[in-house]
C-alpha positions in Angstrom: -0.2 0.0 0.0 1.1 3.7 -0.7 2.2 5.8 2.2 1.7 9.7 2.2 5.0 11.6 2.6 5.5 14.0 5.3 7.0 17.3 4.3 8.5 19.7 6.7 6.3 23.0 7.4 9.5 25.2 6.4 10.1 23.2 3.1 6.3 23.3 2.2 6.2 27.3 2.7 9.2 27.6 0.4 8.0 25.2 -2.3 4.0 25.1 -2.9 2.5 22.0 -4.2 1.9 22.3 -7.9 -1.7 22.1 -9.2 -3.2 21.5 -12.4 -5.8 23.6 -14.3 -9.2 23.1 -12.9 -8.1 21.2 -10.1 -7.2 22.1 -6.5 -5.2 20.2 -3.5 -8.3 20.1 -1.4 -10.0 18.6 -4.2 -7.5 16.1 -5.3 -7.3 15.1 -1.4 -10.6 13.0 -1.8 -9.8 11.4 -5.1 -8.7 7.8 -5.1 -9.0 5.0 -2.4 -7.0 6.7 0.0 -9.3 10.0 -0.3 -12.3 7.7 -0.3 -11.2 6.0 3.1 -10.3 9.2 4.8 -13.8 10.4 4.0 -15.4 7.5 5.2 -13.5 7.7 8.5 -14.6 11.5 8.7 -18.2 10.1 8.4 -17.4 7.9 11.3 -15.8 10.6 13.9 -18.4 13.0 13.1 -21.6 11.0 13.4 -20.8 8.0 15.6 -20.3 10.0 18.7 -24.1 11.3 18.9 -25.8 8.0 17.9 -28.4 7.3 20.5 -31.4 5.0 20.2 -34.0 5.9 23.2 -36.3 2.9 22.0 -33.7 0.3 22.8 -32.5 -1.0 26.0 -28.7 -0.7 24.9 -29.3 2.8 23.7 -25.8 4.1 23.7 -23.1 1.4 22.9 -25.0 -0.8 20.6 -25.9 1.9 18.0 -22.3 3.3 17.9 -21.1 -0.4 16.9 -23.9 -1.1 14.6 -23.2 2.0 12.5 -19.7 2.4 13.1 -18.4 -0.9 12.0 -19.7 -1.1 8.5 -18.0 2.6 7.7 -14.8 1.0 9.0 -15.2 -2.2 7.0 -15.9 0.2 3.8 -12.9 2.2 4.4 -10.9 -1.0 4.4 -12.6 -2.1 1.2 -11.4 1.1 -0.5 -7.8 0.7 0.6 -7.7 -2.9 -0.8 -7.7 -1.3 -4.2 -4.3 -0.1 -3.6 -2.9 -3.7 -3.4 -1.9 -4.2 -7.0 0.3 -1.0 -6.8 1.9 -2.2 -3.6 2.4 -5.5 -5.0 4.4 -4.0 -7.9 6.6 -1.9 -5.9 7.4 -4.8 -3.4 8.8 -6.9 -6.5 6.0 -9.4 -6.6 6.1 -13.1 -5.8 7.7 -14.5 -2.7 9.7 -10.9 -2.3 6.5 -9.3 -2.0 5.0 -11.7 0.4 8.1 -11.8 2.8 8.0 -7.7 2.7 4.1 -7.6 3.5 4.6 -10.1 6.4 7.5 -8.3 7.6 5.6 -4.9 8.0 5.6 -3.9 11.8 1.6 -3.5 12.0 0.9 -6.9 10.7 3.6 -8.5 12.9 2.0 -7.1 15.8 -1.5 -8.0 15.4 -1.3 -11.3 13.3 -0.1 -13.6 16.2 -3.2 -12.4 18.3 -5.7 -12.8 15.7 -4.3 -16.3 14.7 -4.7 -17.4 18.5 -8.1 -16.0 18.8 -9.3 -18.2 15.6 -7.6 -21.3 16.9 -9.2 -20.7 20.4 -12.5 -20.6 18.8 -12.2 -24.3 18.0 -11.9 -25.1 21.8 -14.2 -22.8 23.4 -17.8 -24.0 25.0 -19.4 -21.0 24.0 -19.4 -20.9 20.1 -22.3 -18.3 19.9 -20.2 -15.8 22.0 -16.8 -16.2 20.0 -18.7 -16.1 16.7 -20.0 -12.6 17.8 -16.7 -11.5 19.1 -14.1 -12.9 16.5 -15.5 -10.5 13.5 -15.0 -7.4 15.8 -11.5 -8.6 16.6 -10.7 -9.2 13.0 -12.2 -5.8 11.8 -10.0 -4.0 14.4 -6.8 -5.7 13.1 -7.6 -5.3 9.7 -8.4 -1.8 10.2 -5.2 -1.1 11.9 -2.9 -2.6 9.3 -5.2 -1.0 6.4 -5.0 2.4 7.9 -1.4 2.5 8.7 -0.2 1.1 5.6 -2.8 2.8 3.2 -3.3 6.1 4.6 -0.2 7.4 5.8 0.8 9.6 8.7 -0.7 12.8 7.1 -4.2 11.9 6.8 -4.2 10.1 10.1 -3.0 13.0 11.6 -6.0 15.2 10.2 -8.4 12.7 11.4 -6.8 12.5 14.8 -7.2 16.4 14.9 -10.8 15.9 13.9 -11.7 14.4 17.4 -11.7 17.8 18.7 -15.2 18.2 17.2 -16.9 15.2 18.8 -15.0 15.7 22.0 -16.4 19.2 22.1 -19.9 18.1 21.5 -19.7 15.3 24.2 -18.1 17.9 26.6 -20.4 20.5 26.3 -23.4 18.0 26.8 -21.7 16.7 30.0 -21.4 20.2 31.4 -25.0 20.8 31.2 -25.8 17.4 33.0 -23.4 18.3 35.4 -24.6 21.6 36.2 -28.3 20.5 35.9 -29.2 23.0 33.2 -29.6 20.2 30.6 -30.4 16.9 31.4 -31.6 14.9 28.1 -31.8 11.5 30.0 -33.9 10.3 32.9 -32.8 7.1 34.7 -34.8 4.5 36.7 -32.7 5.1 39.7 -32.3 8.9 39.8 -28.5 8.6 38.7 -29.0 11.6 36.6 -28.3 13.8 39.6 -25.3 11.8 40.5 -21.8 11.5 38.9 -22.9 8.4 37.1 -25.5 10.7 35.3 -23.2 12.5 33.5 -23.2 10.3 30.4 -23.3 12.8 27.6 -24.1 10.7 24.7 -21.2 8.2 25.4 -23.3 5.9 27.5 -21.7 6.2 30.8 -19.4 8.4 32.9 -16.5 5.9 32.3 -17.0 5.8 28.6 -17.1 9.5 28.3 -13.8 9.9 30.4 -12.1 7.3 28.4 -13.0 9.1 25.0 -11.8 12.5 25.9 -8.2 11.4 27.0 -6.9 11.1 23.2 -8.7 14.5 22.1 -7.0 16.3 25.2 -3.7 15.1 24.4 -4.0 16.0 20.7 -5.2 19.6 21.5 -2.1 20.0 23.9 0.1 19.1 21.2 -1.2 21.4 18.9 -1.2 24.3 21.6 2.5 23.8 21.7 3.1 23.6 18.1 0.6 26.3 16.5 0.8 30.2 16.6 -1.8 32.8 16.6 -5.4 31.9 16.4 -4.7 28.4 15.9 -3.3 28.2 19.1 -6.3 29.8 21.0 -8.7 27.4 19.1 -6.8 24.7 20.3 -6.5 25.9 23.8 -10.0 26.1 23.9 -10.6 22.7 22.7 -8.1 21.3 25.4 -10.3 23.2 28.0 -13.3 21.7 26.7 -11.8 18.3 26.7 -10.4 18.4 30.3 -13.5 20.3 31.6 -15.4 17.1 30.3 -13.0 14.6 32.1 -13.6 16.7 35.2 -17.3 16.2 35.2 -17.2 12.5 34.8 -14.8 12.0 38.1 -13.6 9.1 36.3 -10.2 8.8 38.2 -8.7 6.1 35.7 -9.2 8.5 32.8 -7.9 11.5 34.7 -4.6 9.6 35.8 -4.3 8.7 32.2 -4.7 12.2 31.0 -2.5 13.2 33.7 0.5 10.9 32.9 0.0 11.7 29.0 0.1 15.5 29.5 3.1 15.1 32.0 5.0 13.3 29.1 4.1 15.9 26.6 4.8 19.0 28.5 8.0 17.3 30.1 9.1 16.5 26.6 8.4 20.2 25.5 10.1 21.7 28.7 13.4 19.6 28.1 13.4 20.6 24.4 13.1 24.2 25.2 15.9 24.1 28.0 18.2 22.2 25.7 17.7 24.8 22.7 18.1 27.6 25.2 14.5 28.7 24.7 13.7 28.4 28.5 15.9 28.7 31.5 15.9 26.7 34.7 14.1 29.5 36.6 11.4 29.7 34.2 11.0 25.9 34.2 10.8 26.1 38.1 7.9 28.9 37.7 6.3 26.8 35.2 5.9 23.7 37.4 5.0 26.1 40.2 2.2 27.4 38.2 1.0 24.0 37.2 0.9 22.7 40.7 -1.0 25.6 41.8 -3.6 25.2 39.2 -3.9 21.6 40.2 -4.4 22.8 43.9 -7.1 25.3 42.8 -8.7 22.7 40.7 -9.2 20.3 43.5 -10.2 23.4 45.9 -12.9 24.5 43.4 -14.0 21.2 42.3 -16.0 19.7 45.6 -17.5 16.5 43.8 -13.8 15.5 42.5 -12.1 16.8 45.6 -14.5 14.6 47.8 -14.0 11.6 45.7 -10.3 12.0 45.6 -10.2 12.5 49.3 -12.4 9.3 49.7 -10.2 7.4 47.6 -6.9 8.4 49.5 -8.3 7.5 52.8 -9.2 4.3 51.6 -5.8 3.6 50.1 -4.1 4.6 53.3 -6.3 2.2 55.1 -5.3 -0.8 52.5 -8.9 -1.2 51.2 -8.1 -2.0 47.7 -11.6 -3.0 46.9 -13.0 0.3 47.7 -10.0 2.1 45.9 -10.5 0.1 42.8 -14.5 0.1 43.1 -14.6 -3.5 43.3 -12.6 -4.1 40.2 -10.5 -6.7 42.1 -13.4 -9.0 41.7 -13.4 -9.1 38.0 -9.6 -9.3 38.0 -9.9 -12.5 40.3 -12.1 -14.3 37.9 -9.9 -13.2 35.1 -6.9 -14.8 36.6 -8.6 -18.0 37.6 -10.1 -18.4 34.0 -6.6 -18.1 32.8 -5.1 -20.5 35.4 -8.0 -23.1 34.4 -7.5 -22.7 30.7 -3.9 -21.9 30.4 -3.6 -23.0 26.7 -6.7 -22.0 25.0 -8.5 -19.7 27.5 -12.5 -19.9 27.7 -12.8 -18.2 24.3 -12.9 -14.8 23.0 -15.9 -12.9 24.3 -16.7 -15.7 26.9 -15.8 -13.8 29.9 -19.3 -12.7 30.7 -20.7 -16.4 30.4 -17.8 -17.7 32.7 -17.6 -14.7 35.6 -20.2 -16.7 37.7 -18.8 -20.0 37.5 -15.3 -18.8 38.2 -16.8 -16.7 41.3 -18.6 -19.7 42.5 -15.5 -22.0 42.4 -13.3 -19.0 44.2 -15.8 -18.8 46.9 -15.8 -22.6 47.3 -12.0 -22.4 47.8 -12.0 -19.6 50.2 -11.5 -16.7 48.0 -13.3 -13.5 49.4 -15.1 -11.3 47.2 -16.3 -7.7 47.9 -19.4 -7.7 49.8 -20.5 -4.1 49.0 -19.5 -4.3 45.2 -21.9 -2.1 43.3 -21.4 -4.4 40.6 -21.6 -7.9 41.4 -21.4 -9.6 38.0 -18.6 -8.3 35.4 -19.1 -8.3 31.6 -15.7 -7.2 31.1 -12.6 -7.6 33.5 -12.1 -4.0 33.6 -8.5 -4.9 32.6 -7.7 -5.3 29.0 -4.5 -7.3 29.8 -5.9 -9.9 32.2 -9.3 -10.3 29.9 -7.1 -11.3 27.0 -5.1 -14.0 29.3 -8.6 -15.3 30.4 -10.1 -15.5 26.9 -7.1 -16.5 24.9 -4.9 -18.2 27.7 -1.1 -17.8 28.2 -0.3 -17.9 24.3 -2.8 -14.9 23.9 -0.9 -13.0 26.7 2.4 -13.5 24.8 0.9 -12.7 21.7 -0.3 -9.4 23.4 3.0 -8.8 24.9 4.6 -9.1 21.3 2.3 -6.6 19.9 3.1 -4.1 22.7 6.9 -4.6 21.9 6.3 -4.0 18.3 4.5 -0.9 19.3 7.2 0.3 21.7 10.0 -0.1 18.9 8.0 2.1 16.8 8.6 4.9 19.5 12.2 4.7 19.7 12.4 8.0 17.5 12.9 6.5 14.0 11.2 8.5 11.4 10.0 11.2 13.8 11.0 14.5 12.2 9.1 16.6 14.9 10.1 15.8 18.6 6.7 17.3 19.4 4.9 14.5 17.5 7.0 11.8 19.0 6.3 13.1 22.5 2.3 13.1 21.6 2.7 9.2 20.2 4.7 8.4 23.6 1.9 10.4 25.6 -1.0 8.7 23.8 0.4 5.0 24.1 1.1 5.7 28.0 -2.3 6.9 28.5 -3.9 3.9 26.7 -1.8 1.9 28.8 -3.1 3.1 31.8 -6.8 3.3 30.6 -6.5 -0.5 29.6 -5.5 -1.3 33.2 -8.9 -0.5 34.7 -11.3 0.1 31.7 -12.0 -1.6 28.5 -11.0 0.8 25.5 -10.8 -1.3 22.8 -14.1 -3.1 23.5 -16.3 0.1 22.9 -17.1 1.6 19.5 -16.9 5.1 20.8 -13.3 4.6 22.3 -11.7 1.9 20.0 -11.8 3.4 16.6 -10.2 6.7 17.9 -7.6 4.4 19.9 -6.8 2.4 16.7 -6.5 5.6 14.5 -3.8 6.8 17.0 -1.9 3.3 16.9 -2.2 3.5 13.1 -0.6 6.9 13.0 2.3 5.6 15.0 2.7 2.5 13.0 2.6 4.7 9.8 5.9 6.4 11.0 8.6 6.4 8.3 11.4 3.9 9.0 13.7 6.5 8.0 16.0 7.6 11.1 15.1 11.0 12.7 16.9 14.2 11.2 20.2 14.8 12.9 21.8 18.1 13.1 25.2 18.7 11.4 26.4 18.0 8.0 28.0 14.8 8.9 24.5 13.3 9.8 22.9 14.6 6.5 25.8 12.8 4.8 25.3 9.7 6.6 21.5 9.5 5.9 22.0 10.3 2.1 24.7 7.4 2.0 22.5 5.2 3.7 19.5 5.8 1.3 21.9 5.3 -1.8 23.2 2.0 -0.4 19.5 0.7 0.2 18.4 2.1 -3.2 21.2 0.1 -4.8 20.5 -3.0 -2.9 16.9 -3.0 -3.5 17.5 -2.3 -7.4 19.9 -5.4 -7.3 17.4 -7.7 -5.5 14.2 -6.7 -7.3 13.0 -5.7 -10.6 10.1 -3.8 -11.5 6.9 -5.8 -11.7 3.7 -4.9 -13.6 0.5 -6.2 -12.3 -1.8 -7.6 -15.1 -5.4 -7.1 -15.0 -6.1 -10.4 -13.5 -4.4 -8.9 -10.1 -6.5 -5.8 -10.4 -9.6 -7.5 -11.0 -8.8 -9.7 -8.1 -8.4 -6.6 -6.0 -11.4 -5.1 -7.0 -13.5 -8.4 -6.6 -12.1 -8.4 -2.9 -13.2 -4.9 -2.5 -16.6 -5.7 -3.8 -16.5 -8.7 -1.2 -15.9 -6.6 1.7 -18.3 -4.0 0.7 -21.0 -6.5 0.6 -19.5 -7.7 4.0 -20.3 -4.2 5.5 -23.9 -4.5 4.2 -24.3 -8.1 5.9 -22.7 -6.6 9.0 -25.0 -3.7 9.3 -27.9 -6.0 8.8 -26.6 -8.4 11.6 -26.1 -5.4 13.8 -29.4 -3.9 13.0 -31.1 -7.1 14.0 -29.4 -6.9 17.3 -30.7 -3.3 17.6 -34.2 -4.4 16.8 -33.9 -7.1 19.3 -32.9 -4.4 22.0 -35.9 -2.3 21.0 -38.1 -5.3 21.4 -36.8 -6.1 25.0 -37.2 -2.4 26.2 -40.9 -2.5 24.9 -41.5 -5.8 26.6 -39.9 -4.6 30.0 -41.9 -1.5 30.0 -45.3 -3.3 29.4 -44.5 -6.0 31.8 -43.7 -3.4 34.4 -47.0 -1.8 33.8 -48.9 -5.2 33.8 -47.3 -6.0 37.4 -47.9 -2.6 38.6 -51.7 -2.4 37.5 -52.3 -6.0 38.3 -54.6 -6.3 35.4 -53.6 -8.3 32.1 -55.2 -7.1 29.1 -56.6 -10.1 26.9 -54.1 -11.5 24.5 -51.4 -9.1 25.6 -49.2 -11.7 27.3 -49.2 -13.8 24.3 -48.1 -11.2 22.0 -45.5 -10.1 24.2 -44.0 -13.9 24.5 -44.2 -14.0 20.4 -42.4 -10.7 20.2 -39.9 -12.0 22.7 -39.3 -15.1 21.0 -38.5 -13.1 17.7 -36.1 -11.0 19.7 -34.2 -14.2 20.8 -34.0 -15.2 17.1 -32.6 -11.9 16.1 -30.1 -11.9 19.1 -29.5 -15.2 20.7 -26.8 -14.0 23.2 -29.2 -11.2 24.8 -30.1 -13.2 28.3 -32.7 -10.6 29.3 -35.0 -11.8 26.2 -35.8 -15.4 27.8 -35.7 -13.9 31.2 -38.6 -11.4 30.5 -40.5 -14.3 28.7 -39.9 -16.6 32.0 -41.4 -13.8 34.0 -44.4 -13.4 31.9 -45.0 -17.2 32.2 -44.5 -17.0 36.0 -47.3 -14.3 36.0 -49.4 -16.7 34.8 -48.5 -19.6 37.1 -46.8 -21.4 34.5 -43.9 -22.8 36.3 -42.7 -25.4 33.9 -42.5 -22.9 30.9 -40.9 -20.2 33.1 -38.2 -22.7 34.2 -37.4 -23.6 30.6 -37.1 -19.8 29.8 -35.0 -19.1 32.7 -32.7 -22.0 32.1 -32.4 -20.7 28.6 -31.3 -17.4 29.9 -28.6 -19.0 32.3 -27.1 -21.0 29.6 -26.1 -17.5 27.9 -25.2 -15.6 31.1 -25.6 -17.3 34.7 -26.8 -14.2 36.8 -27.7 -14.0 40.3 -31.3 -12.5 39.4 -31.9 -15.4 37.0 -31.1 -18.0 39.6 -33.8 -16.3 41.8 -36.4 -16.3 39.2 -35.6 -19.9 38.4 -36.0 -20.7 42.4 -39.4 -19.0 42.2 -40.4 -21.0 38.9 -39.3 -24.3 40.8 -41.4 -23.5 43.8 -44.5 -23.0 41.5 -43.7 -26.4 39.7 -43.3 -28.1 43.0 -39.6 -28.6 43.3 -38.7 -27.2 46.8 -35.2 -29.0 46.9 -34.5 -27.6 43.5 -35.6 -24.1 44.3 -33.6 -24.1 47.6 -30.4 -24.8 45.5 -31.3 -22.0 42.7 -31.8 -19.6 45.8 -28.5 -20.4 47.4 -26.6 -19.7 44.2 -28.5 -16.4 43.8 -27.4 -15.6 47.3 -23.9 -16.6 46.8 -23.4 -14.7 43.8 -25.0 -11.6 45.1 -25.5 -11.4 49.1 -28.4 -8.5 48.5 -30.6 -11.4 46.9 -31.3 -12.6 50.4 -33.9 -9.7 50.6 -35.8 -10.9 47.6 -36.1 -14.6 48.5 -39.9 -15.6 48.8 -41.1 -17.1 51.9 -40.8 -21.1 52.1 -44.1 -22.7 51.1 -46.5 -23.9 54.1 
């Protein structure tokens, strides 16, 4: 694939790019496969952040995935058209294949991808694996295609475009935080609390994770730009930082602080080394930053209270409280990895295996956080541990290899501007922190910007960074000449025939068709989510009123069965259907529906409802066992146990 060549700002100002009559650089930017792919990704960045379906139970995360993934797949389809030219430049035949497979991006993602597909054969949860594998494969293909086909210039523009959705999300968050604008009402009244600052992201945590990269990109532009542009980027940085504060997500704030420290520290070192900033000014700048942070804590009471509470818990050694119960998810992930060291439980199967892992750990005497607000974990809240749990030790090693490949790109080669290198390092550090306590690569809102950022890093030229002095210039020129001679000696120009170009075109059409199928499958899941929400609202109204209109329950059950066909991995669909049977006193039918839900995700509320169904069916011993499991998984279920039969 082709790469965009980066030109220095100084050189570009002296030698304006030639333009043909009737054409402009801005118009030619959108021509060709690279231009089409960039345009599709602009559509992803500028539309995906505000996609919300109020009529669906998963109103935030699922719509962003359903509409975002086809755009990504179409961008890959466009870049596939570059394959014939890339094949010709690589010399064709075995030489081209060796060069392609030695590309840093492909070397980084291929081992993990292969292990995920192999692990799918051994997993006991084929439906979950089959749902998760396409997303992982799409992410890997996107990382390779974007880094090899778009080049640093286009990727840099896309990263700067994150300022627009970040500003929109932050402004809505300000309105929610201040109580001026609350577009959503939550069942538990959370809109008046920290967790109600969701903006359009879906949760406070999702919003905080998303805003980290736009903040770092804006800070880098503040350091690099002059005049009005600097002020605009400063406003963007303030909006992103303010949005972060409203979420009070400490992991995101820590990641942003670390990334900002790396970025600003690099700038201070550069200015001191070049004599642009004296030591006294450095101390003054550091004092100013410390004062700003102090003022920030003083004048942000909710954040101050949260930080003080965490500090007290840390001093008392209350790690469960400090990590908000995340240790439970981490314990289960480690247990899964220990029990399945070679294959893991299967990609995407963590949610289905959490409850069995928790019960086994409880039996072995391992304690869990009794006051955990989240008794069930769909994600481990740690990307590294979740990979180990789902793909075993080989998967963990493959992830480690990918991280090594990424860090090798940050050694300085190919980075003409020290500020962009500092941005790359700060972003990687921030993403590393986020992956420790969140799951940024498993959410559509946060995963695609993160992959764009990583693609930008991998797209860095392999040419060593520019050195000062005539000797360095001579050394680089000699190296390039020697490399050109070696290349010309080993390879001869290859012309790709029409058959190869037709094959690339057919592959591109296949990927485009796959995008349509992918969207159709996602729309089915979204439809199932809408059916579920409507059924839940109706069933609650029936229970509250105590009156069941004739034929209503039958219609609801029919709709729920249709939803199960559309999304067989949504446990709540058979759960609601079982509750409808239970209202009618049909214990056996309710039991079958609850067992179906338990086979998808064994949650404590399902065990509780199964116990009620078994009581109605006349199986007191089975009911007792089901109640026992419900209470062990969630001690708060004890208050909801029905009285024993007379």
